[in-house]
PALUM-752101 format. One record per residue (C-alpha): x, y, z; residue in three letters. Coordinates in pm, whole numbers, plus 50000, padded with zeros to 5 digits. Layout:
XYZala...
***
This chain:
674902660856278unk671642661756084unk668222669856217unk664782657456118unk661312653856263unk659762619256258unk656242607156326unk655062570956348unk656082545956080unk653552518356147unk653002490756398unk655612488756670unk657822459556762unk656982427956947unk658122423757304unk661402408457186unk662012435356928unk660132418456642unk657282429756424unk654772405856266unk655082394455907unk658002393355666unk660022422555545unk663112433855365unk666542430555512unk668312459055674unk669092473255333unk665722464955179unk663022488455059unk660882503255334unk657452519255288unk657452556755345unk656282568955687unk652612576655732unk651642612455787unk650532622156133unk649432651556332unk651942678156426unk653462682656769unk651482694957067unk651092732457087unk653342749857335unk651862779557517unk651232793757861unk649692771158122unk645912772258167unk644252794658425unk641282788258653unk637802794758509unk635142816958666unk633282809658989unk635542780359066unk633852757658809unk637272744858711unk640612744058880unk643742744058672unk646952732558841unk650492732858712unk651742697658697unk655002680258625unk654172656958339unk654732626158549unk651122615758491unk651732621058122unk655112603958106unk656192588058432unk656542552658303unk658752561358017unk659932583458272unk661082618358300unk660802644558563unk660162679958462unk657502706358448unk654412706058230unk650792714658288unk647462697358319unk643862705058394unk642782691458730unk639432673658689unk637962656258990unk636262630058778unk639662615858677unk640012600959024unk637462574558934unk639482564758626unk642732556958806unk643562519858783unk645262504759087unk646842472159191unk648542458659503unk651992473359575unk653872442159690unk652642406359658unk655752391059818unk656372380160175unk659312404060217unk657772438260282unk660362463460393unk657832489060515unk658672518260287unk661482543860288unk662522557660627unk663242594460708unk666802606060763unk668122626061057unk666492657660921unk663082641360883unk663472639760503unk662262608060334unk663592594160004unk661232578959750unk661682547259547unk659312542159254unk659402511659027unk658532520758669unk657162492058462unk656522490758089unk654022463358004unk653722446757662unk650052438057724unk648052432957403unk644672433257572unk642762457457349unk642602467156981unk644952496857012unk647662477957200unk647282448756959unk647752471256658unk650842487256814unk652372455656952unk651692431156669unk652512394456734unk648962380856698unk649852348956884unk650252369657201unk646882387657185unk645032386757519unk647832365657664unk649762372357985unk651852404257966unk655582407958021unk657292435558221unk659722444157943unk660822477458094unk661792479058460unk663412509858610unk663802519058972unk663642556659028unk665242568759350unk664452604459458unk666912615259725unk665662624960070unk666862660860025unk665442662459669unk668832673259534unk669292643859297unk667632614259129unk669062580459031unk667432556258788unk668532519758771unk667322498558479unk667262460958493unk667642444458150unk664562423858071unk666852394057991unk668032392858355unk667632358858521unk666492358858885unk665052336359153unk661402346359184unk659912350859532unk656632336359646unk653802359759545unk650262359359680unk647362377059511unk644922396259733unk642312369359660unk644612342759804unk646072326459490unk649692316859556unk652572315959310unk655292295459482unk658872307659486unk660752295659179unk663092266059211unk665332279258936unk666182311158754unk663322329158578unk663592358258333unk662712389958519unk660062402058273unk657922371758361unk657462384458717unk654302403458621unk652652370458525unk652862359058886unk649952379859011unk650592414058858unk652982443458905unk653092436659278unk655162405659205unk657592426058994unk657962448759298unk658472418059517unk661212404859287unk663062438159302unk662652439759679unk664022404559720unk667052411459499unk667982446759606unk666672449659965unk665472484559863unk662102495360009unk659832503959714unk657212530159793unk655232530659469unk655002515759123unk653662529858798unk652962507958494unk652162518858138unk651322500657813unk652022506157441unk649222530857375unk650202550857681unk653742555057547unk652402567157211unk649892591657359unk652372605957603unk655002610057333unk652442629657130unk651612650857435unk655212661757465unk655282673657105unk658472655657012unk661702643757178unk665162647657017unk667192615556984unk670442608456802unk671932579456603unk675532577756480unk674482563656140unk671302558655940unk669392530656113unk666632506956010unk665592481356272unk664512453056042unk666132419255983unk665822398655667unk663272375755833unk661052404755942unk662252409856297unk662892444156440unk660922474156562unk660702490356217unk662452521856344unk664002540856052unk665962572756120unk668672592155938unk672082598456087unk672152626156347unk669352640956554unk665642635256487unk662652647656684unk660402617656733unk656912612356871unk653922589156843unk654622553956716unk658192563156626unk658862570956993unk657492536557085unk659702520856817unk662732538756960unk662022526557311unk661562490657188unk664392488456935unk666802460256997unk668022449956652unk670042479556525unk671402495256845unk674902487056972unk675252448856964unk671592440456906unk670912430057266unk668532442257533unk671422461657687unk671552485557392unk667812490257412unk668182500557776unk670782526857684unk668482540857413unk665672543757667unk667952564057895unk668832588057613unk665122593157537unk664142599157897unk666912624457962unk666032642757642unk662372643457740unk663262658758077unk665212686557907unk662342693357664unk659872697557948unk662212720858128unk662562742557818unk659122745857673unk656522719157744unk653552739957858unk650052732657731unk647182757457745unk644232741757561unk641872730157841unk640112704857615unk643422690057502unk644762689557857unk641742670657979unk642032646157691unk645722640357759unk645232635658132unk642382611358065unk644482591957814unk647402589858057unk645282577158341unk643552551658119unk646962538658013unk648492536658363unk648172513258657unk649522525658991unk649632512259345unk646862521559586unk649072548059747unk648732568759428unk645002564159378unk644072601159374unk644902629559137unk646162650859425unk648622623459525unk649962621759171unk650202659559170unk652132659859499unk654482633159366unk655112652859047unk655952684059247unk658582664559442unk660122651159120unk660192686158974unk662702697459236unk665572678559074unk667392696358789unk668312674858484unk672002678358570unk671422657758887unk669492629858712unk671632598858658unk670442570358436unk672202537158496unk671912500458405unk672302473758670unk675832459458632unk675482425258469unk677372395358332unk676322370258069unk675002338558229unk677182307758194unk674442283958299unk673222257958047unk670382269657826unk670772306457918unk672892318357626unk672422355757577unk670732360057913unk672332380258192unk672622379358570unk673482406858823unk677252412258829unk678622400359164unk679822428959380unk679132457959144unk675362452759118unk675182451759496unk677282483659511unk674612501759307unk671782487459517unk673582497359838unk674082533059718unk670332535559655unk669532520059993unk671852544760168unk670682574659960unk674102580359800unk673902598259462unk675082576559173unk676632606658998unk679412609859257unk678562646059337unk677252638859683unk674012651159841unk673112687159908unk674792700660223unk672902691160539unk672672727660641unk671022737160313unk668642707960336unk667712715560692unk667192752660632unk664922745360337unk662762724360561unk662042687560518unk659772682760218unk656492666960300unk655932631160189unk654082632759857unk651432608859975unk650402589260277unk653072564260384unk652692530560210unk651132502560407unk653522492260677unk655632523760679unk655632540161022unk655232577561028unk658212598361145unk655982607361438unk655222571061525unk654872561061892unk658212558762073unk659632524862161unk658712508262488unk661392504462759unk663732474962680unk662372454662972unk658902455262816unk659852445762459unk659342409062382unk662092396662146unk662732362961983unk666212354861849unk666542329261569unk669742312861442unk670032319561066unk673802318061035unk673842292260756unk672932318060491unk670242315860225unk672292293959993unk673172269460270unk676882274960212unk677522281260580unk676972256260859unk674722268561140unk676742280461438unk675362260461728unk674062281062018unk674262313661826unk670652323561904unk671302319062276unk674492339762257unk672752369462091unk669782365962327unk672222368962616unk673642400762461unk670172415962455unk669452404462806unk672582422462923unk671242454262766unk668002452962965unk665802432462731unk664502408662996unk661742394062775unk664102379062517unk664072341962423unk666202320662190unk664072303661925unk664482266261875unk663692270861506unk666362281161258unk666322303760954unk668472312460654unk669692348260608unk672832362260446unk672662393960654unk671192398061000unk667712413261004unk665032422561254unk661462416061146unk658262427761309unk654582421161244unk652592453161306unk653112490561279unk652872493061658unk656022471561684unk658112492261440unk659672514861702unk660402485161931unk662132466961643unk664232497961571unk665252499561938unk666432463561922unk668472471361610unk670132500661786unk670952479262087unk672622452861868unk674422477461642unk672472467561332unk671702493861065unk668242508661028unk667842491460691unk667902457760867unk664482464461023unk661682449760811unk657972444760842unk656912408960764unk653782387560759unk655912357460857unk656502367761218unk654162374261509unk656312398961704unk659852412661702unk662242386061575unk666022388961538unk667412366361264unk671162362861320unk672562359260970unk675622345660797unk677342379360846unk677332376161227unk678562341361309unk680772352061600unk681392381061836unk679342406162026unk678752429761735unk677992423361369unk680842425261121unk680682460860984unk680232463260608unk682992478960396unk682622516060318unk679932523460062unk680982534659713unk680702571659637unk679982568059265unk678342542159042unk680822517658887unk681712521958520unk679762490258443unk676532508958530unk676962529558210unk675832561958378unk674262589258164unk673802624358305unk670552642758240unk672372673358104unk674232653057840unk672602664157514unk675402649157303unk674502612557362unk674142593557034unk673322556856985unk675922534956809unk674402514356527unk674752476756490unk676562466456170unk674152455855896unk671292478156011unk672142509755818unk670622522155495unk
***
């Protein structure tokens, strides 16, 4: 295995893996790489200045790298004025708002963060890096989407990538100003979700598909990737053969690396993360696997030696990171980002698992080369995240160890709609007003509504002391039974109803579409006094998720035939 150090080689690829202009074929002549600055200096972390004029905090480099994303320790200079530079957007623009992650029996709360890589070409630097002049100042695409799940006990982390070629039904999204993007009538490529009001619609699309409560999002653009890669000082990556991502008609990221391991940064790091032509079979799936290798390698580098001591450089890097990122309003302060980074730091690389959502090629007309979630196995992965089951199959930390360590504090205030673990207790059953709605037909309409089902479930609740329960004359469409509530004050009451009916805690959702506590009896509960219990949850991600462990430093990307030199 050979080793080399590589800096940027020019403008990066287009969103679909292309670069502007013509070019040689995979075996053609390629201009030599441009010289660039050396890697960031590695030294001891900074220390506070005199008389409290400055405060220096140790930081996990999540602010420097979270959207490419890695979790590990670095350092940064804490400047109050950076708070005013943080760009924010709405967390969830959809109607289905799950209310944030809930604490477990030990009071520990998991975290779900959606990481979004935007291909926006909205300024000179992003335009130079992204190329494709016809897209300048146009609507961006969410070409990288990864859900990071930090376990409640902070023992492990799971990352699930969704290929950007995934076809989904888009939910209705409403901008804060009132503009409405209606729900799609057909399948839409997932990276277009961001064009339906912003990153909050990408969050809404994930929420609708996975039923996973998403607590935060972080979005970064081209220049942010480049600056953060430079901040790290280089990340080792490996290819099984010499690779040059360039087709005969000029498509490709331009990435050119020799066989073996290279330490990449700057524009070359961006090229690596965007390379499609040249890895594996030349599809977006291979690109996703390359991103996982990069992120795991970055985590290991931070753990080993990524400490910065130059206060001027630290300030510059922190400023650059914040200028390149957009986060939800729950992360709108430097101290919140700091707290989040400290939570992420608790997970060792060996308990980080990178996966790709299990997928199948679409067989629908006009969708050649596009993919859809794989029936059964994609839901298995989503369920494991919902139920806080590690994807690596090792299981969580022992409850005794978790409890003795104390429940880690939530890294920021609960997202809008998430009740605090100390929320007001539920009212007595006789004082909780409940509406029961028949939704037994299912969302796809494949099941006929079971007549009188709302009245039957209402009678069940009445027998358990809920004297203010009524059967709704309206019907709904749900695959699984859910309980929705309107305000934070109703959260505990809704949870009490779920307990009385034997429904899981994950079935309780906050929603703008209801006025009180509403039980929607879904397709999964067409008969009987208790819902049909789900099958046991998997204990490890399926092979189709292509899991990569954070300690695996032997990962090496296979090269697509015809893209060697």
